[in-house]
N, C-alpha and C positions, 0 to 999 in steps of 0.2 A: 536197266532203269525202263521199265512197261512206258512210262509216260513220253520217251521222246518221240518225237513225230516220224522219224526217221528209219523203226527198225522195218525186220521185216514182217509181212502179216503169216503168219499160220497157213498154211493149206486150205484145213478149214470153212476158214474165213472168206476164201475165194467164191463165188460161182461164174465156172466156166461155161454156163448157157447164158449168152448174152440176151437171148429172148425166151419167154416163158410164153406161152398159147394163154390168151384170157377166155372169157366167157362169150366175147363177141367171135373171137376168132375161130373158136370149135365151134360155135355154131354157124359161122361162116361157111366153115369148111366144109361139114355137114349139108347145107343147103344147096350148096354148088354142087355137091356131088349126087344129091337128089334130082339137082334140074337138068343138069346133062343129062342123066336119064330118067327124063319125067315118062317116054315114051315105051322105057325098058324097067320098066319097076324089078323085075328078077336082077336084072345087072346092078342099079342101082342098090337093090336091097343085099346082095355080095360086097360092093364099097361101104357099105354102111358097118357091115360084120365088119369088115377090114380096121376103118377109124375108129370103129368101139374096143379092139384089142391095143388100139395108138391109145385113147386115151385111158383105159383102163393101166396100161404101163406108166403113162402120165400121174395118175394118182397113184400109185405102188412108189413111186419116184419124189412124192412129195409135190409136184409142178402143179399138181390139177386139184382143187378144192372137192373132198365131198361131198357137198353140196350141190357144185358144177357138177359132178360126174353123176351126182343120180338124176341131174335135168336132163341130161345127155342122154342116158341110159332110159327114160320116160320116154324122150321122144325115139330112141331107137329102137323102142319094143314097138310102137303105134306102127312104123314103119316098117317094122320086118313084117308085122303079120296083117300088115292092111294089102287085100286084093288090087286090082289094078286101080278100080274106080275111088278104093278110101287111098291110096296111094296119090292120088291128086286130088283129091280134098286136103290132105294134110299140105303138101305142097305148097296149093292156093288160101292155106289158112295165115294169116299174117304172125296172128297172137300167137300158134305153135313154134313159130322162131326166135319170140321175144325172150331176151333174158328172163326166167322166174315165172316164166310158164310151169302152172301145176299138173296139167295132165288132163283139162276139158277140151271138147270139141268145140270152139267158141265161135260161133256167127258174128260177123261185122255187119 
């Protein structure tokens, strides 16, 4: 009797992960890493590579939407290719850290 409300759930239906990061959390984590290393871009870039591996793994597991991954990858690309001056420019660019950023260098 499948309609009975007290039946055991199948294992596939139970999500073992109580918390899945959303767009704002991934962006916040990326921004915190960069801002902690604003004076040392090379160390910040190394940490950007590490978190990029994390969100790639999350995407493979299905915890991260493809469009969000693409947005994070666009940001990582800019940060990883930046020299010291560009690094600070990206950190100060508020539009860069907003969900939905498409890849331009917006000046406010």
